[in-house]
DSSP file (Angstrom, degrees, kcal/mol; ACC not computed):
  #  RESIDUE AA STRUCTURE BP1 BP2  ACC     N-H-->O    O-->H-N    N-H-->O    O-->H-N    TCO  KAPPA ALPHA  PHI   PSI    X-CA   Y-CA   Z-CA
    1    1 A M              0   0    0      0, 0.0     2,-0.5     0, 0.0    52,-0.1   0.000 360.0 360.0 360.0 138.2  155.6  101.4   74.9
    2    2 A Y        -     0   0    0     52,-0.3    52,-0.7     4,-0.0     2,-0.2  -0.858 360.0-156.8-105.4 133.4  156.3  105.1   74.5
    3    3 A S     >  -     0   0    0     -2,-0.5     4,-2.4    50,-0.1     5,-0.2  -0.558  38.4-102.7 -92.2 168.2  159.4  106.8   75.8
    4    4 A R  H  > S+     0   0    0      1,-0.2     4,-2.3     2,-0.2     5,-0.2   0.896 125.2  54.2 -57.8 -38.4  159.5  110.5   76.4
    5    5 A R  H  > S+     0   0    0      1,-0.2     4,-2.1     2,-0.2    -1,-0.2   0.916 108.6  47.3 -62.2 -43.7  161.3  110.9   73.2
    6    6 A K  H  > S+     0   0    0      2,-0.2     4,-2.5     1,-0.2    -1,-0.2   0.875 110.2  53.1 -66.3 -37.6  158.6  109.0   71.2
    7    7 A I  H  X S+     0   0    0     -4,-2.4     4,-2.3     2,-0.2    -1,-0.2   0.925 109.6  48.1 -63.4 -43.8  155.9  111.1   72.9
    8    8 A L  H  X S+     0   0    0     -4,-2.3     4,-2.3     2,-0.2    -2,-0.2   0.884 110.5  51.9 -63.9 -38.4  157.6  114.3   71.9
    9    9 A Q  H  X S+     0   0    0     -4,-2.1     4,-2.4     2,-0.2    -2,-0.2   0.921 109.2  50.2 -62.3 -43.6  158.0  113.0   68.3
   10   10 A L  H  X S+     0   0    0     -4,-2.5     4,-2.3     1,-0.2    -2,-0.2   0.920 110.0  50.4 -61.1 -44.0  154.3  112.2   68.2
   11   11 A A  H  X S+     0   0    0     -4,-2.3     4,-2.0     1,-0.2    -1,-0.2   0.907 109.5  51.2 -61.1 -42.1  153.4  115.7   69.4
   12   12 A R  H  X S+     0   0    0     -4,-2.3     4,-1.7     1,-0.2    -1,-0.2   0.912 109.4  50.4 -61.7 -42.0  155.6  117.2   66.7
   13   13 A E  H  X S+     0   0    0     -4,-2.4     4,-1.2     1,-0.2    -1,-0.2   0.908 109.0  51.4 -62.6 -41.7  153.9  115.1   64.1
   14   14 A L  H  < S+     0   0    0     -4,-2.3    -1,-0.2     1,-0.2    -2,-0.2   0.867 106.0  55.3 -64.0 -35.5  150.5  116.2   65.3
   15   15 A R  H >< S+     0   0    0     -4,-2.0     3,-1.0     1,-0.2    -1,-0.2   0.888 106.4  51.3 -63.1 -38.0  151.6  119.9   65.1
   16   16 A K  H 3< S+     0   0    0     -4,-1.7    -1,-0.2     1,-0.3    -2,-0.2   0.788 112.9  46.3 -68.9 -26.7  152.5  119.4   61.5
   17   17 A R  T 3< S+     0   0    0     -4,-1.2    -1,-0.3    -3,-0.2    -2,-0.2  -0.150  80.7 159.0-109.8  37.7  149.1  117.9   60.8
   18   18 A S    <   -     0   0    0     -3,-1.0    -3,-0.1     1,-0.1    -4,-0.0  -0.237  42.0-116.3 -59.5 147.5  146.9  120.5   62.6
   19   19 A T     >  -     0   0    0      1,-0.1     4,-2.2     4,-0.0     5,-0.2  -0.419  28.6-106.8 -76.8 161.4  143.3  120.7   61.6
   20   20 A P  H  > S+     0   0    0      0, 0.0     4,-1.9     0, 0.0     5,-0.1   0.896 122.6  51.6 -56.3 -39.4  142.1  124.0   60.0
   21   21 A T  H  > S+     0   0    0      1,-0.2     4,-2.4     2,-0.2     5,-0.2   0.921 107.8  50.9 -64.4 -43.7  140.3  124.8   63.3
   22   22 A E  H  > S+     0   0    0      1,-0.2     4,-2.6     2,-0.2    -1,-0.2   0.876 108.4  53.1 -61.4 -37.2  143.4  124.2   65.3
   23   23 A R  H  X S+     0   0    0     -4,-2.2     4,-2.0     2,-0.2    -1,-0.2   0.904 108.8  49.2 -65.1 -40.4  145.3  126.5   63.0
   24   24 A V  H  X S+     0   0    0     -4,-1.9     4,-1.2     2,-0.2    -2,-0.2   0.946 113.7  45.6 -63.0 -48.2  142.8  129.3   63.5
   25   25 A V  H  X S+     0   0    0     -4,-2.4     4,-1.6     1,-0.2     3,-0.5   0.910 109.8  55.0 -62.7 -42.1  142.8  128.9   67.3
   26   26 A W  H  X S+     0   0    0     -4,-2.6     4,-2.5     1,-0.3    -1,-0.2   0.896 104.9  53.2 -59.8 -40.4  146.6  128.8   67.3
   27   27 A E  H  < S+     0   0    0     -4,-2.0    -1,-0.3     1,-0.2    -2,-0.2   0.818 110.0  49.6 -63.6 -29.2  146.8  132.1   65.5
   28   28 A L  H  < S+     0   0    0     -4,-1.2    -1,-0.2    -3,-0.5    -2,-0.2   0.790 123.9  26.1 -79.1 -28.4  144.5  133.7   68.1
   29   29 A I  H ><>S+     0   0    0     -4,-1.6     5,-0.6    -3,-0.2     3,-0.6   0.564  92.0 108.8-115.8 -10.3  146.5  132.5   71.2
   30   30 A R  G ><5S+     0   0    0     -4,-2.5     3,-1.4    -5,-0.2    10,-0.1  -0.197  77.3  23.6 -68.5 161.6  150.1  132.0   70.0
   31   31 A N  G 3 5S-     0   0    0      1,-0.3    -1,-0.2     8,-0.3     7,-0.1   0.838 133.3 -64.2  52.6  38.7  152.9  134.3   71.1
   32   32 A R  G <>5S+     0   0    0     -3,-0.6     4,-1.2     5,-0.3    -1,-0.3   0.791  91.3 145.8  60.4  31.3  151.0  135.4   74.3
   33   33 A R  T <45 +     0   0    0     -3,-1.4     2,-0.9    -4,-0.4    -3,-0.1   0.680  55.2  72.9 -72.7 -16.8  148.2  137.0   72.2
   34   34 A L  B >4<S-A   37   0A   0     -5,-0.6     3,-2.1     3,-0.5    -1,-0.2  -0.805 133.6 -47.1-103.5  95.1  145.6  136.0   74.7
   35   35 A K  T 34 S-     0   0    0     -2,-0.9    -2,-0.2     1,-0.3    -1,-0.2   0.759 104.0 -65.0  53.7  30.0  146.1  138.3   77.7
   36   36 A G  T 3< S+     0   0    0     -4,-1.2     2,-0.4     1,-0.2    -1,-0.3   0.651  96.3 145.5  73.9  14.8  149.9  137.7   77.7
   37   37 A I  B <   -A   34   0A   0     -3,-2.1    -3,-0.5    -5,-0.1     2,-0.4  -0.715  48.0-128.4 -93.3 135.0  149.4  134.0   78.5
   38   38 A K        -     0   0    0     -2,-0.4    27,-0.4    -6,-0.1     2,-0.3  -0.678  28.9-175.6 -81.9 127.4  151.8  131.4   77.1
   39   39 A F        -     0   0    0     -2,-0.4     2,-0.4   -10,-0.3    -8,-0.3  -0.928  12.3-155.4-120.4 149.0  150.1  128.4   75.3
   40   40 A Y  E     -B   62   0B   0     22,-2.5    22,-2.5    -2,-0.3     2,-0.4  -0.910  14.6-137.9-115.2 148.0  151.6  125.3   73.8
   41   41 A R  E    S+B   61   0B   0     -2,-0.4    20,-0.3     1,-0.2    19,-0.2  -0.854  80.4   6.6-109.5 149.2  150.0  123.3   71.1
   42   42 A Q  E    S+     0   0B   0     18,-2.7    -1,-0.2    -2,-0.4    18,-0.2   0.951  87.6 178.9  47.4  58.5  149.8  119.5   70.9
   43   43 A H  E     -B   59   0B   0     16,-1.7    16,-2.7    -3,-0.3    -1,-0.2  -0.796  25.8-127.1 -98.2 124.3  151.4  119.4   74.4
   44   44 A P  E     -B   58   0B   0      0, 0.0     2,-0.5     0, 0.0    14,-0.2  -0.468  18.6-165.8 -70.6 136.6  152.0  116.0   76.0
   45   45 A I  E     -B   57   0B   0     12,-3.5    12,-2.0    -2,-0.2     2,-0.6  -0.947   5.8-159.0-122.8 107.5  150.5  115.5   79.5
   46   46 A I  E     +B   56   0B   0     -2,-0.5    10,-0.3    10,-0.2     3,-0.1  -0.763  17.0 171.2 -87.7 124.0  152.0  112.4   81.2
   47   47 A Y  E     +     0   0B   0      8,-2.2     2,-0.3    -2,-0.6     9,-0.2   0.537  58.3  18.6-113.8  -8.7  149.7  111.3   84.0
   48   48 A E  E     -B   55   0B   0      7,-1.3     7,-3.1     2,-0.0     2,-0.5  -0.969  50.2-155.4-162.0 144.2  151.1  108.0   85.1
   49   49 A T  E     -B   54   0B   0     -2,-0.3     2,-0.5     5,-0.2     5,-0.2  -0.987  16.8-178.5-121.8 120.6  154.2  105.8   84.9
   50   50 A D  E >  S-B   53   0B   0      3,-3.2     3,-1.7    -2,-0.5    -2,-0.0  -0.917  72.8 -31.1-125.0 103.7  153.6  102.1   85.3
   51   51 A R  T 3  S-     0   0    0     -2,-0.5    -1,-0.1     1,-0.3     3,-0.1   0.937 125.8 -46.6  51.7  51.5  156.7  100.0   85.2
   52   52 A K  T 3  S+     0   0    0      1,-0.2     2,-0.6   -51,-0.0    -1,-0.3   0.462 113.9 124.3  70.2   3.4  158.5  102.4   82.9
   53   53 A K  E <   -B   50   0B   0     -3,-1.7    -3,-3.2   -52,-0.1     2,-0.4  -0.843  54.3-144.2 -93.8 125.1  155.4  102.6   80.7
   54   54 A L  E     -B   49   0B   0    -52,-0.7     2,-0.5    -2,-0.6   -52,-0.3  -0.750   7.5-158.1 -93.6 131.8  154.2  106.2   80.3
   55   55 A H  E     +B   48   0B   0     -7,-3.1    -8,-2.2    -2,-0.4    -7,-1.3  -0.927  30.3 156.3-105.5 131.4  150.5  106.9   80.1
   56   56 A F  E     -B   46   0B   0     -2,-0.5     2,-0.3   -10,-0.3   -10,-0.2  -0.961  35.2-149.1-151.8 162.4  149.8  110.2   78.4
   57   57 A F  E     -B   45   0B   0    -12,-2.0   -12,-3.5    -2,-0.3     2,-0.6  -0.929  20.3-135.2-126.2 155.9  147.4  112.5   76.5
   58   58 A I  E     -B   44   0B   0     -2,-0.3     2,-0.2   -14,-0.2   -16,-0.1  -0.955  22.3-148.6-114.3 114.0  148.3  115.1   74.0
   59   59 A A  E     -B   43   0B   0    -16,-2.7   -16,-1.7    -2,-0.6   -17,-0.2  -0.542  14.1-134.2 -80.2 142.7  146.3  118.3   74.6
   60   60 A D  E    S+     0   0B   0      1,-0.3   -18,-2.7   -18,-0.2     2,-0.3   0.957  92.5   1.2 -58.6 -50.2  145.4  120.5   71.7
   61   61 A F  E    S-BC  41  70B   0      9,-1.4     9,-2.4   -20,-0.3     2,-0.4  -0.998  72.5-173.8-141.1 142.6  146.5  123.6   73.6
   62   62 A Y  E     -BC  40  69B   0    -22,-2.5   -22,-2.5    -2,-0.3     2,-0.5  -0.998  12.5-166.4-142.1 136.1  147.9  123.9   77.1
   63   63 A S  E  >> - C   0  68B   0      5,-2.7     5,-2.1    -2,-0.4     4,-1.0  -0.978   3.1-170.3-119.5 117.3  148.8  126.7   79.4
   64   64 A S  T  45S+     0   0    0     -2,-0.5    -1,-0.1   -26,-0.3   -25,-0.1   0.806  88.1  61.5 -73.2 -28.6  151.0  125.8   82.4
   65   65 A E  T  45S+     0   0    0    -27,-0.4    -1,-0.2     1,-0.2   -26,-0.1   0.904 118.2  27.2 -61.7 -41.7  150.4  129.3   83.9
   66   66 A L  T  45S-     0   0    0      2,-0.1    31,-0.3    31,-0.0    -1,-0.2   0.539 101.2-127.1 -96.3  -9.3  146.7  128.7   84.1
   67   67 A K  T  <5 +     0   0    0     -4,-1.0    30,-2.7     1,-0.2     2,-0.4   0.980  64.1 145.2  53.4  57.0  146.8  124.9   84.4
   68   68 A L  E   < -Cd  63  97B   0     -5,-2.1    -5,-2.7    28,-0.2     2,-0.4  -0.986  41.6-163.2-135.4 134.0  144.4  124.9   81.5
   69   69 A V  E     -Cd  62  98B   0     28,-3.0    30,-2.9    -2,-0.4     2,-0.5  -0.955   7.9-159.4-111.8 134.2  143.8  122.6   78.5
   70   70 A I  E     -Cd  61  99B   0     -9,-2.4    -9,-1.4    -2,-0.4     2,-0.4  -0.972  11.7-167.8-112.5 123.0  141.8  123.8   75.5
   71   71 A E  E     - d   0 100B   0     28,-3.0    30,-2.6    -2,-0.5     2,-0.6  -0.920  13.3-148.6-113.7 135.8  140.4  121.0   73.4
   72   72 A M  E     - d   0 101B   0     -2,-0.4     2,-0.8    28,-0.2    30,-0.2  -0.913  16.4-151.7-102.5 118.9  138.9  121.4   69.9
   73   73 A D  E     - d   0 102B   0     28,-3.8    30,-2.1    -2,-0.6    31,-0.3  -0.817  16.0-178.8-100.9 110.5  136.2  118.8   69.3
   74   74 A G    >   -     0   0    0     -2,-0.8     3,-1.3    28,-0.2     4,-0.3  -0.125  52.8 -72.3 -87.1-168.1  135.6  117.8   65.7
   75   75 A K  G >  S+     0   0    0      1,-0.3     3,-1.7     2,-0.2     4,-0.4   0.806 125.7  67.0 -60.2 -32.9  133.0  115.3   64.4
   76   76 A I  G >  S+     0   0    0      1,-0.3     3,-1.6     2,-0.2     4,-0.3   0.806  88.8  67.2 -59.4 -29.7  134.9  112.3   65.8
   77   77 A H  G X  S+     0   0    0     -3,-1.3     3,-0.7     1,-0.3    -1,-0.3   0.696  85.0  69.6 -69.8 -17.6  134.2  113.5   69.4
   78   78 A A  G <  S+     0   0    0     -3,-1.7     3,-0.3    -4,-0.3    -1,-0.3   0.764 105.2  43.1 -66.4 -23.5  130.5  112.8   68.9
   79   79 A H  G <  S+     0   0    0     -3,-1.6    -1,-0.2    -4,-0.4    -2,-0.2   0.407 114.1  48.8-102.1  -0.3  131.4  109.1   68.9
   80   80 A Q    <>  +     0   0    0     -3,-0.7     4,-2.5    -4,-0.3     5,-0.2  -0.121  62.4 131.8-132.2  39.2  133.9  109.1   71.8
   81   81 A K  H  > S+     0   0    0     -3,-0.3     4,-2.5     1,-0.2     5,-0.2   0.878  75.3  52.0 -61.6 -39.9  132.1  111.0   74.5
   82   82 A D  H  > S+     0   0    0      2,-0.2     4,-2.4     1,-0.2    -1,-0.2   0.921 110.7  48.2 -63.8 -42.8  133.0  108.4   77.2
   83   83 A Y  H  > S+     0   0    0      1,-0.2     4,-2.7     2,-0.2    -2,-0.2   0.925 112.4  48.9 -62.0 -45.0  136.7  108.5   76.3
   84   84 A D  H  X S+     0   0    0     -4,-2.5     4,-2.7     2,-0.2    -2,-0.2   0.898 110.6  50.8 -62.7 -40.8  136.6  112.3   76.4
   85   85 A R  H  X S+     0   0    0     -4,-2.5     4,-2.2     2,-0.2    -1,-0.2   0.928 112.5  46.1 -62.3 -45.4  134.9  112.3   79.8
   86   86 A E  H  X S+     0   0    0     -4,-2.4     4,-2.5     2,-0.2    -2,-0.2   0.913 112.9  50.2 -63.4 -43.3  137.5  109.9   81.2
   87   87 A R  H  X S+     0   0    0     -4,-2.7     4,-2.6     1,-0.2     5,-0.2   0.926 110.9  48.6 -60.7 -46.7  140.3  111.9   79.7
   88   88 A D  H  X S+     0   0    0     -4,-2.7     4,-2.5     1,-0.2    -1,-0.2   0.886 110.8  52.1 -61.7 -38.8  138.9  115.1   81.2
   89   89 A F  H  X S+     0   0    0     -4,-2.2     4,-1.8     2,-0.2    -2,-0.2   0.934 111.3  45.8 -63.0 -47.3  138.5  113.4   84.6
   90   90 A I  H  X S+     0   0    0     -4,-2.5     4,-0.7     2,-0.2    -2,-0.2   0.924 114.5  47.2 -63.5 -45.2  142.2  112.2   84.6
   91   91 A I  H ><>S+     0   0    0     -4,-2.6     5,-1.5     1,-0.2     3,-1.1   0.900 109.7  54.9 -63.6 -39.7  143.5  115.5   83.6
   92   92 A G  H ><5S+     0   0    0     -4,-2.5     3,-2.0     1,-0.3    -1,-0.2   0.853  99.2  60.7 -61.2 -35.9  141.3  117.2   86.2
   93   93 A K  H 3<5S+     0   0    0     -4,-1.8    -1,-0.3     1,-0.3    -2,-0.2   0.730  98.3  59.5 -64.6 -20.3  142.9  115.0   88.9
   94   94 A L  T <<5S-     0   0    0     -3,-1.1    -1,-0.3    -4,-0.7    -2,-0.2   0.427 125.4-104.5 -84.4   0.4  146.2  116.6   87.9
   95   95 A G  T < 5S+     0   0    0     -3,-2.0     2,-0.5     1,-0.3    -3,-0.2   0.685  81.6 130.0  84.3  19.3  144.8  120.0   88.9
   96   96 A I      < -     0   0    0     -5,-1.5    -1,-0.3    -8,-0.1   -28,-0.2  -0.921  51.1-139.5-111.1 128.3  144.3  121.0   85.2
   97   97 A N  E     -d   68   0B   0    -30,-2.7   -28,-3.0    -2,-0.5     2,-0.5  -0.591  13.3-148.8 -82.4 146.8  141.0  122.4   83.9
   98   98 A V  E     -d   69   0B   0     -2,-0.2     2,-0.5   -30,-0.2   -28,-0.2  -0.975  10.6-170.9-119.9 128.4  139.8  121.3   80.5
   99   99 A I  E     -d   70   0B   0    -30,-2.9   -28,-3.0    -2,-0.5     2,-0.4  -0.976   9.9-159.9-115.5 129.4  137.7  123.6   78.3
  100  100 A R  E     -d   71   0B   0     -2,-0.5     2,-0.4   -30,-0.2   -28,-0.2  -0.911   8.3-175.0-113.0 136.9  136.2  122.0   75.2
  101  101 A F  E     -d   72   0B   0    -30,-2.6   -28,-3.8    -2,-0.4     2,-0.3  -0.976  23.9-126.8-124.7 142.0  135.0  123.8   72.1
  102  102 A K  E >   -d   73   0B   0     -2,-0.4     3,-1.8   -30,-0.2     4,-0.4  -0.628  27.5-117.4 -81.3 147.4  133.2  122.4   69.1
  103  103 A N  G >  S+     0   0    0    -30,-2.1     3,-1.9     1,-0.3     4,-0.3   0.850 113.4  63.4 -52.8 -36.4  134.8  123.2   65.8
  104  104 A E  G >  S+     0   0    0      1,-0.3     3,-1.3   -31,-0.3     4,-0.3   0.780  90.8  66.4 -62.4 -26.3  131.6  125.1   64.7
  105  105 A E  G <  S+     0   0    0     -3,-1.8     3,-0.3     1,-0.2    -1,-0.3   0.647  94.0  60.4 -69.3 -12.8  132.2  127.6   67.5
  106  106 A I  G <  S+     0   0    0     -3,-1.9    -1,-0.2    -4,-0.4    -2,-0.2   0.548  74.2  93.8 -92.4  -8.6  135.3  128.8   65.8
  107  107 A N  S <  S+     0   0    0     -3,-1.3     2,-0.9    -4,-0.3    -1,-0.2   0.866  88.7  47.4 -53.3 -38.9  133.5  129.9   62.6
  108  108 A D  S  > S-     0   0    0     -3,-0.3     4,-2.5    -4,-0.3    -1,-0.2  -0.842  77.7-171.3-103.6  94.9  133.3  133.4   64.1
  109  109 A A  H  > S+     0   0    0     -2,-0.9     4,-2.7     1,-0.2     5,-0.2   0.853  81.9  50.8 -58.5 -39.7  136.9  134.0   65.3
  110  110 A M  H  > S+     0   0    0      2,-0.2     4,-2.1     1,-0.2    -1,-0.2   0.900 111.1  47.9 -69.0 -39.2  136.1  137.2   67.1
  111  111 A S  H  > S+     0   0    0     -3,-0.2     4,-2.2     2,-0.2    -2,-0.2   0.915 113.4  49.0 -64.6 -42.6  133.1  135.7   69.0
  112  112 A F  H  X S+     0   0    0     -4,-2.5     4,-2.8     1,-0.2    -2,-0.2   0.929 109.8  50.9 -61.4 -45.6  135.3  132.7   69.9
  113  113 A K  H  X S+     0   0    0     -4,-2.7     4,-2.6     1,-0.2    -1,-0.2   0.889 109.2  51.6 -62.3 -38.1  138.1  134.9   71.1
  114  114 A S  H  X S+     0   0    0     -4,-2.1     4,-2.2     2,-0.2    -1,-0.2   0.921 110.6  47.9 -63.4 -44.3  135.7  136.8   73.3
  115  115 A K  H  X S+     0   0    0     -4,-2.2     4,-2.4     1,-0.2    -2,-0.2   0.915 112.6  49.5 -60.9 -43.2  134.4  133.6   74.8
  116  116 A L  H  X S+     0   0    0     -4,-2.8     4,-2.7     2,-0.2     5,-0.2   0.907 108.5  52.2 -64.8 -42.1  137.9  132.5   75.4
  117  117 A Y  H  X S+     0   0    0     -4,-2.6     4,-2.3     1,-0.2    -1,-0.2   0.929 110.7  48.8 -56.8 -46.5  138.8  135.8   77.0
  118  118 A D  H  X S+     0   0    0     -4,-2.2     4,-1.0     1,-0.2    -2,-0.2   0.914 113.1  46.5 -62.1 -43.7  135.8  135.4   79.4
  119  119 A L  H  X S+     0   0    0     -4,-2.4     4,-0.5     1,-0.2     3,-0.4   0.902 112.8  49.1 -66.5 -40.7  136.7  131.9   80.3
  120  120 A V  H >< S+     0   0    0     -4,-2.7     3,-1.2     1,-0.2    -1,-0.2   0.883 105.5  58.2 -66.1 -37.8  140.4  132.7   80.9
  121  121 A A  H 3< S+     0   0    0     -4,-2.3    -1,-0.2     1,-0.3    -2,-0.2   0.804 104.0  53.1 -62.4 -28.4  139.4  135.7   83.1
  122  122 A K  H 3<        0   0    0     -4,-1.0    -1,-0.3    -3,-0.4    -2,-0.2   0.626 360.0 360.0 -80.6 -14.1  137.5  133.3   85.3
  123  123 A Q    <<        0   0    0     -3,-1.2    -1,-0.2    -4,-0.5    -2,-0.1   0.503 360.0 360.0 -70.3 360.0  140.6  131.0   85.8
């Protein structure tokens, strides 16, 4: 069972072990670099409390202003499509949109940033 404190510790650990792709994206969106919008990385989203047991996901990037999660999908996600679909559905029920990018889409940082700008503008 995870307490809020344990969930925050887990998120901190994930921040320390960011993937190279996550680091690139973070540099593009941190400190309100994307249209002045605040993003958090490795942000816990608690979606249910069941008898003091917290059910949660940790989003790669989250903006509370936009109610938006940005997920970076590496190779592992090719094998967990059902899990990702269920996760997106649950997060969506909270009124939060999920945008997924494949790691390969980040190879051209400027092209990625342009795509992200366009998607954020539609929010």
